N, C-alpha and C positions, 0 to 999 in steps of 0.2 A: 709647553704652554697650553694644551687644551686643558691639565689636570690644573694648572694655575689657575684659568679662566673659572672653572667649575668650580675651585675654592673661593673665589672671590664673590661669585655668584649665591654662593650658600650664605656666605657671612651676609650679603647684602640682603637675602630673602628671610632670613631667620631671626633678623633685628626685632620686627613685630609680626611673627607666625605664629599662630597656634598650633601649627603640626611639631613645633621644636621648643615649645615652652609650656609653663606650667599656667593653667588656669587658676584664677580667685573666683570659686563660683558662689561664695558666700561669705559673711561677715566674718572676719579675722581667719580667713583664707580657706584652703580645701581640708585640713582638718579642726579647724576652729582652734589651733593652738597659736596664731599669732607669728606664725614660723614662715619665712618665705624661702623656699629651696632651691630656687633656680640659680644656674652657674652664668659666670659670663657678666657680673655685676661689676660696676665701676666700684674702685676703691675711695675716690677723691672727685668730688665734681668739676668739670670742665670751668675754665676762666669764665667768668659772665653766667655760670649757672647752668645745668643741665637744659636741655634742648627740649623745649614745647612743641610737639609732633602735631597736634590739632589743638583747636578750644571748640567747644559746642554751647548752644545756649541752654539753660537750663532754669527753673523758677525756683521759688521758695522751697527747701529741705534739708533736713539734718540726715535724710538717707544717705549710706556710703554706697558704692557703684559694687557690682560683682561682674565678673568677668569669664567668659566662659565661650568656647566654641567661636572662638572669632568676635564675639558680640560685648557689649557692656551694656546693662541693665540697671537702672536708677530710677527712683520715685520721686516727684515735687509736687508742688502745690502752685496753681495757677489763681493768685489771690483777685477776688470779683468786687467784694465789697467788705469793710470793716478794718481794721488796724491792729498788726502786730504789736504788743505792748511789751512783750518779755516781763511783764508783771508778773512775778513768782506767785503773788498770793491773789489772783483774779484769772480766771477764763477767758479767753480772747474769743469772741462772738463773729464768726468769719463764715463768708459764702465765696466758693470757688470751686476748681476743679482738681481734682486727686488725679495722677498721671502715672502710668508705668512706661518708660521711655526705651526703647532698644536702638542703639548706635552698633556702628562698623567700628570694631576696636581698631582700624588699621586708619581709617579717614575721620572718626568721627561723625559722617552722614547718620542721619535719623533714618532707620530702618523701617521703624513701625512704633507706633503709642497706644497706650489704651487708657481711656479717659474716662470720668464719669463726675456727674457733680455730687460734691459732698460737702456740706457744711461743716464746721471746727466749731467745739466749744471745750479748748483747752487751754491750759496755761502754757506759753510759749508756742503760740499756734503756727509758728514758721514752718508749716509742712510734713509730710511723712518723716518717722523715726528709722523706721527697720530698713536693712539692706536687703534686697531681694534674695531669696536661696533658689538656685539652679539645678536642675538633677534631671539627667535623662531626656532632655530636650523640651523638659518643662520648667515654667519660672513660676515661683510661688512668693506674691508682692502682698504685704500687709500695709495696709494702712493707717495713720493716726487715729480715726475713729474705729477701727474694728473690722474693716472690711479685707477679708483675704482673697485673694484670687490666685486660681492655677491656668496659666496661661501657654499657650502653645508658644515656645522658644522663638521658632523660626516667622511665625505669621503672627503672633501677639492675639489670636484666636482664644475666647475663654471656653476651658474645659469645666470648670466647675467655681463655685464661689460660696461663700458664707459670710452672713454678716453676724459679727460676735454679739451686738445688741437685742438684734430681732431673733435670732436662731437661740441664743441663751442665755437673754435678759441680763447679759452682762453691764456693767457701767464702765464708760472710757475711764480709764484713771487721771486723775487731775493734770497731768503733763503728756497724755496720750498713748495711745497703744505702743509699746516700744521693744516688745521683747521680738528679736529676729527668731522666724519661724526655722525647724530643724528638720532635716531629712535624714533619716537612717532605714536604708534599704528601702522597702516600700510604703514605709510609714512616714506621714510627715506629724510632728508633733507642735503645738501651738499654746502659748499660754494665752487662756480666752478669757475666763472669769464668770459670775454668775454660779449659782447655788450647786455644789458639786462638781463644779466643771472649772476649776482653775486653770487644770492640764487636759487639754482632749487631744487624743491621738487619730489620726484621720488616715486613711487608704490614699495614699497620695495620686492615686491613678484616677480614682473615682469621687474623692471626697467623702466617701461613706464615713462615718464615726464606727470606730473601733473600740473605744473606751475615753471614760470621762472621770477624773479624778479630783479630790480635794475641794475642800470650803475654805473661805478665808475671809475677812472684811474687805479686804481690797489683794487684787492678784499681783500687784508690784509692777516691776519693769524688766525683770531679769530674764534673759531668754532661757529657754530650756536647753540643758546642757547634759551631753551623754558622756558617760566615763566607763571605764572597767577597771575592775579591782577584782583581785583574786580569781582571775577568769572570768568573771560574771559583767555581764554590763550592767549598768544603773542610770536611770533617769533622774537628773535632778532637778527639781523645783523649789524655786525661793520666792516666795510669796510676802507678803507684809508681817508675818509672824513667825515662820520658821523655814527652815533649810529641809527640805524632804529627798528621800530616796525612792524612788519607783521601780517595780518590773516594768520595763519599756513594753513588752508584750500584752500585760494586763491591767497596769495601773496600780497594783497591789503595793501597799507602802511597806517599804521594807524598814525605815527606820526615820525619826524626825528629831531635830535639834531646833529648841527657840533662837532664834537670831532676828530681833524685832529693830530695825531701824526706824529714824524718825521720820515723819512723812511719807511711810508708808515706799521709802526710797529704795528697796532691794532692786540694783541694776546691775551690779558688774557680775559677770560670769562667775560661778566658784571654780578655782584652780586647782588643778590636783600634780602632786608632786610626790613618786613613791608612793607611800601610805598614808601621806597627808593632803587634807584637802582645806584649803583657806577661801574664808569669804568675809567680804570686805563691803561697808557701806558709809553713807554721810552718819556725822554725827556719834562717834566713837562705837559704832557696832563691826565688829569684827570677832573673827574666831580662828583659831586654827583646830581643825579636826583630824583625831586618827580613826584611821579604817580600819575594817577588820570583819570576822565572822564567828558565827556561834549558831551552832547546830545548823550548818549548812547555808545560814543566811546572812547577809551584809549587816555590819552594824558600824557605829560611829561614836566616837567618845569624845568630849571636848578636852585639847590638851591646855590651851589658854585661850583667855578672852581679852581683848584690847581694851586699854584704858584712855587717857587724855593724853599720856606721857610717853606712850609706845604705840607700835603697830603702823601702819598705815591707811587712811581711811579715804577709799576710791568711789567713785561716783560716773564720771563722764566716761573713763578711759579702763579697761580691765587690767589688772596687773597682771605682772611676770615672774614665773617662779623658775629660779636656776640656781643649781649649787649651795643649796641650802640658804640662798636670798628669795627676799620679795620684793621685786621692784615696781614702785607706782606712784603715781600722783595723788597726794592728798588734797581732799576737797576742804579741808578746813584751812590750811595753810598756802596752798597754791603749788607746794613744792612737789619736785620728784624727789623719792625717798628711797634708800636703800633699807631693808629691814632683815633682820638676823630671824631666819622661820623658827629657828627653835627654841628662841627665848623672846621673839616681839621687839628686841631693843633696835631703836634707829641708830644706825652705825654712820649714816650721812643723809644729808640734805641738801635741796640746792633749787632755787627758782629759774638758775639759767635756760634749761630747754622747755620750761613752761610759758613763764611770763617776761624773763629775760630781762630788758631795760624798759618794759613797759610802766610808766609813770605810777600807773594807780595798779598796784599789787594787789591781791586780794585771794579771796575763796576761788576754787574751782579752775585753778589754771591748769590747763590740759594739753596734754601730748600723748598721743598714739603709739603705743610701744610696738614694732617688729623686728622680732630676730633674725639677721641674715648672717650665716656661718659665726664669725668670731665677734659681731658689732651688731648694733640695732640701727634700724632705722624710726626716726621719731618725728611723725608730724604733728606739730604742733598748733596751739588755737589763733597764732598770729600768722600762719600760713607757710611757715618756716619747714622744710624737707632737711632735717638733721642726721650727719652721721656720728655716732657715738658709741662707744665701749662703757659698758656698766660692769662693775666688780665689786667685791666686797671693801675695796680701796677708794672706790667714789665714782664719779661720773667724769669721763673723758672725752672731752668734744674733739671730733674728727674734722668735721666740716659741716657748712650750712649753707642753703640758699634760700630765697624768697620764691615759692614755686606759685602762689596763688594768694589773692588780697581778701581778708578777712571782711564780711559784708553784714556782718550781724551784730548786734550792740546788745550786751549783757553786762550789768555791773559796772557801767559808764565805761566800757571799754570794747573796742571793735575785735569781732572775733571771726572763727569757723570751726564749727564742731561737727565735724564727719570723719568717720574713719575712711582712708582711702584702701584701694586695692592695688596690688602688686603683681603684676601676670606681664609676661611676655616681654621681659627685661625692660618693664615702665613700670611709673607709678600713675595709677590714675585719681584725681581728687576733684571735688567739687565745692562750690560756697552757695550762694541763692543766686546766684547769675550765669555762672557756666561750669561744666566738666571739662577738665584737660587730661591730658596724656601726656608725659613726661617722660624720654627717654633715659634710664640708667643703664644702658649697656655700656661694656666697657670698650 
């Protein structure tokens, strides 16, 4: 009897316990590979949908949550004056307060907040874009106008900060600062901007600059991406004109391949599979690169470049590469596509997980893809969480539940554009009104 009681108690206490589950401490997960590795996850949703464990109020923001050490971290923007127009051709002039919030992962209770007045002058001005990065008891939060904060994760105390505009002469990108900061070891990498400082490496403990590198007409929106190939790490920086491989220790450029998206919209992280690297962006800017070495130095050569009839062109959500296939949401058609990596051939495409039965179908149909075991969780712009299998044969939907209401409006349709976090056998997702925790435990 005693052993049976202990077993039941263990099951109850591990449903949402960081001691027995994985964190999701940054954008795209622990390894930034869009893979959720926890076990004990449901195979189908219960009748009526998965259970919402808690709801917490938040304000405007595209920033996804990060979950670490029993806490949830997210950024938002409290609008005080001005109007968010979502006009892609104009910057919104806003006055408000930008915030970093820390909540208890079990209850949703607010533990602390860091806030500061921050005028916005960006298009789609509805809040910060970057998911916080949590590492070693510190939170790194990057706001929509380039304010970078290092905060104590337990108290919210400011440890150090940077202002990209004042400190580096960077111009805020038209659609706001969007490149999620990357931590690797004791170094924080950020896409900054300004002459000679598109990419900057900081000591993550003190904020001291280690190196700066690259110049470009605009820094773009793509997060710094760390890969390892041939036994050597490479830091990938994709700005408005080219993809660049840098030595993470020094900022020295290993190789550069021109890939120039329209409107400086380098957004999606480059994706590595084997010896191949795939980059994709708006308006037929995509390429498959083959990585190699020459005289001990990393190299890259173009295998193919996309055209209007092949490849997939992603913007809001980063594609997923698996078994010789590319799965991604095409910005031009709004469809989820399966593309053969070797040839760029479009094998299949569907609106079902992106726009579904939305009356006004069009560009930027969005679903965020996260792999779990033999299937995917897709969180789409309508607030639906979808279970599906993706394969060369096509899209197979297993189940679907509405977990969050879309509160933003773009292109004449309601939507939510925020990448969720998967941790503690739950999904954490937000819109412009609330952050929710939904149980996915079996």
